[in-house]
N, C-alpha and C positions, 0 to 999 in steps of 0.2 A: 359519914353515914356508915352504918353497919353493913356488912357484906350482903346479907340476905335482903336488906332493903334495896340495895343497889340492884340485885338480881331481879327483884320484883318491879323495880322502876324501869330498867333498861333491857331486861331479858337476860339470858345466860351470858356470863362473863367468865369463860373457861380458864383464863390465865390468872384471874383474881381469886376464885374459889371453886371448889368442886361441889360445894353444897347446892342443893336444889330446894325449892319450896313448893308446897302443895297449893298455896294460895295463888290466884291469878290476878287479883285486883291490886292496884298500886298501893304503896304504903301510905299511912296517914289515917287520921280519924275519919275523914270523909272520902277516902280513896276511891271507892266504887261510885259513890254518888256524884262526885265532882267530875268524873270522866264520862258520865253517861251522855250528856247533851253538848259537851264542849268540843269544838273543832280546834285542833292545835294550829297555831299560826306558823307561817314559814320560818320565822325567827325561832320559834319553839322547837320545830323539827330539827333545824340545824344545831341549835344548842344541845338538844338531847343526843344527837349523833356525836357531837364533839365530846360531851361528857361520857358517853359510852366508851369511846376510844381512850380517853384520859383515865377513866377508872379501870379499864381492862389492863392497861399497862402500869397502873398504880403510880401515876405521876401527879405532881402538884401542878397548879395552873401556870406558875412561873416557868417550870421546866418544860411544860407542853408548848407554851408560847415560843420559847427558844427553839424548840424543834421545828415548829411551823415556820418561823423566820428563816431558819437554816434551809428548810426544804424549798422555800420560795426563791432563795438565791441559787439553787441548783439548776442544772440545765435540763433535768428530767421533768416530767409532769409532777406538779407539786404534791398531789395526793400520793403518788407512788413513792416519791422521794421521802415523804413523811413516814410512810409505813416502813420503808427500808431503814431509815434512821432509828425507828423504834425497835425493829426486829434485830438490828445489829448491836444493840446494847448488850453488855455482858450479862446482866441479870436475865434478859429475855433469852439469850443464847444458852445459858445454864439451864433455864426451864425447858427450852426446846430440846436440849440434848438429853433430858431425862434425869438430871441430877436432883431436881427438886419438884414437888407436886404443884407448886404455884410460883408466880413471880415473886411474891413476898417472901416465900421460903428461900428462893434462890438469892434474893437480896440479902437475907440474913446469913446465908452461907458465905457470900462474898464479903460482907462486912466483918465477919469473924475470921477472914483470911483462910478459909478452907479450900478455895479455888485458886489454882495456879494458871497463869497465862504466860506461855513461853518460859515456863520454869520459875516465874516470879509471882509471889503472892500479891494479889491486888485486893484492895478493899474499896474499890470505886465501882458501884453497880452501873454507872452511866458510861463506863469505858466503851468506846466504839470498837468492836472487833473488826479485824482486817483479814483479808485473804492470807492464809498461811499460819494464822495464829493457832497455837496448840493449847487447848483448854483441858485441864485435868484436875482431879481432886487430890488433896494432900493424902499421903499414906496413912496419916493418923486418923482419918475419918473412915471408919470401918464400913459403914453402910453405903459408901459411895465407890468403893474399890471394886474390882472385878472386871466384868466385860465393859462397863461404862467408864473405866478408870482414866482413859486418855483419848481425846478426840481432836483431830486436826480439821480446821475449816479449809475445805478445798477451794471454794470460790463463793463469793457473795452474789446473790441474785441481782440481776439488772432489771428484771421485770417486776410486776406487782407481786409481793410476797403472798403466799397462800396461807391465810390465817383462818382459824375456826370461828372467828367472830363474824356475824352477819353485819357487814359494814358498808356504808356508802361514803368513801373518803372525799368524794366531790362536795358533799354537804359540809364537811369539816372545813375544807378550803374556802368554800363560799362564806361560811360563818366568819372567818378571819379576814376575808377580802372586804367586808363591809366596815371594818374598823379603821 
């Protein structure tokens, strides 16, 4: 789906795109007409919440299922563990540190080996950052040097990460508990 269609369907997805739309009705030929008298089912609500999270972090369904299963195995609350796993990804960390305007741009920087983790160029956007990791931009990338040139991760959050997405992670967990 195009990014603007995703924004019209799920609302603002700040890490996917900075673009906004003036239209308020859902995408599609009959977007407004179909939404008028239909009440969304419980399954539809959970599916939409799951898709919102998945599209916000620009993950495939296969990748997202792996993170959900990993979060289920953790000792924390599953929803909080899922958000932590997603927020500790290298592409999300690069975006949060301000090196890139979106997660997709951060992913491109990483895949082109412009980001160093502990002095080593990585091209794996799904790398899980750890406490003490030092993330920096290569010196050859001029627009990333300066005050944002080198940042060290002091500690990883143990509570629910504060993200700018209006999200009910409980619904995502419930969606996968029924499978």
